[in-house]
N, C-alpha and C positions, 0 to 999 in steps of 0.2 A: 983563208979569209980571217981577219983579225977579229978579236972579241969586241962586240957593241958596234960593229960596221953597220948592221942592219937595225939600228936603234930606232928610226921613225918609220921604218917601212911596215908593211903588213905582216902580221904574224902567220907563219906557216904552221901546218900541222892539223891534226884531228881536233885539238881542242879550240882552234879559232871559231868554228862555227857555234859551238856550245858558248864560248865567251862573248861572243857578238849577240847571240840570243839573250843572255844573261844581262847585257849592258841595254839592250832594248826593253828588257822587262823593267829594269830599275828606272829607266827613262819614262816609261807608260806610268809606274807608280808615282814617280816625282811630279809628271804633269797632272796626273788626277789629284795629287794632293794641293796643287795651286787652287783647285775650285773646291775642294771639300775640308781637308783637315786644317789647312792654314787659316780660312776665314772661321770656321766654326771653332777653332782652338782660340783664336784671337777674342771671338766675341765670349766664349765661355771665360777668358781671363777677364775681359771687361766686366762681366757679371759679376766675378769675385772680387774686383777693386771696388765696384760700387757698393754701397751700404743702404741705398734707400731704392725705392721703385722709380724716382724722378732724379736721376743723377744729374751732376753739373757737366760742363764740356770735357772735363778731365779724363774719364773712362772712355767716351768717344774718340777723344784724340788720341789715346793709348791704342785703342783698336784700329784706328785708320792707319796711323803710323806703322803699327806692328804689322797689319796685312800688307802694306806696300813695300816695307823693307824686307818681310818674309818672301814675297813674291819675286822681288829683285833677286834676293840670293839663291831662290829657287832656279830662276832663269840663268843664273851665274852657273850654278851645278850642272843643269841640263846642256849649257855649252861644253863645259868641261867633259861630260858623258859623251857628247857627240864628237869631241876630239878623240876621246879614248876608243869610240866606235871606228873612227877613221884610222887610227892607229892599227887596229885589230884587222880590218878587212881590207884597208887601202883604198876605201871609197867611202864617201858618205851618202851615196845614193843607194836607194831601194833597188833590188834586182828588177830588172825590166821583164814585161811580160813578152812571152815570144809568141807571134801571132803568125799563122800561115800566110804565104805571099798573097793570095787573094783577098785578105782581110787587112791588109796594110794600106793606109791612106798616103797620099802624095807627101803629106806632112812628115811621115816617117822617113822620107828620103833626105831630108834636111840635116845637117850636122849640128851639133850643140849638146848642152846638157839635156839628158833624157831623165824623166821621172821626177819624183819628189826626193828630197833628202830625207834622212831618217828623223832628223829633228823636226822638220816641217810636218810629216806625217803623224807623229807622236803628238804634237801640239793640236793638228786639226783634229784628230781622233779625239783628243781629251776635251776640247770644245764641244764637239758634237755630241759626245756622250753626256757632258755637263747639262748642254741644253735639252737634250731628250729626257734626262732625269728631271730636271726642273719642271719641263712640260707634264712629265708623267705624274709627278708630285702636285702640280697646280690643278690638274683636271680630274686626278683620281683621288689623292689622299688629303689634299687640304680641306675639302669641305666647302660650302657655301659661306661667305663672309656676310650675306643678308641675314637678318634676324629672322628666325623661325617663329611664326605665330599661329 
């Protein structure tokens, strides 16, 4: 076999599972940063740009454009990480659950793609986690917006 013949196929060996797990971990951190680090960072930067309590539209525009561009860049990075996972494992689908025959439905008999892709799972998990965190903050930590008398 000539050198580089398996250039775009799955990586074989003991390190492939660890590499795939590492890529998934980086994807999770990147997806979570879309809902935490990026918006908070740009709001902090916008607060440093403004010198008054009532800023003009400039800092708001910097924050808005910065958040949108950063999230687009993070989506591009996530797609590149998904391609890397595909090269490592040979599939971008999560491993399927194996059920005993008596628990399978008739829908399991159909052919076609099964399961969610890694990127879909990571994005869905990050959105659900961000929603749960926001709800927990709103109901537990935020306090009442009504004036106490």
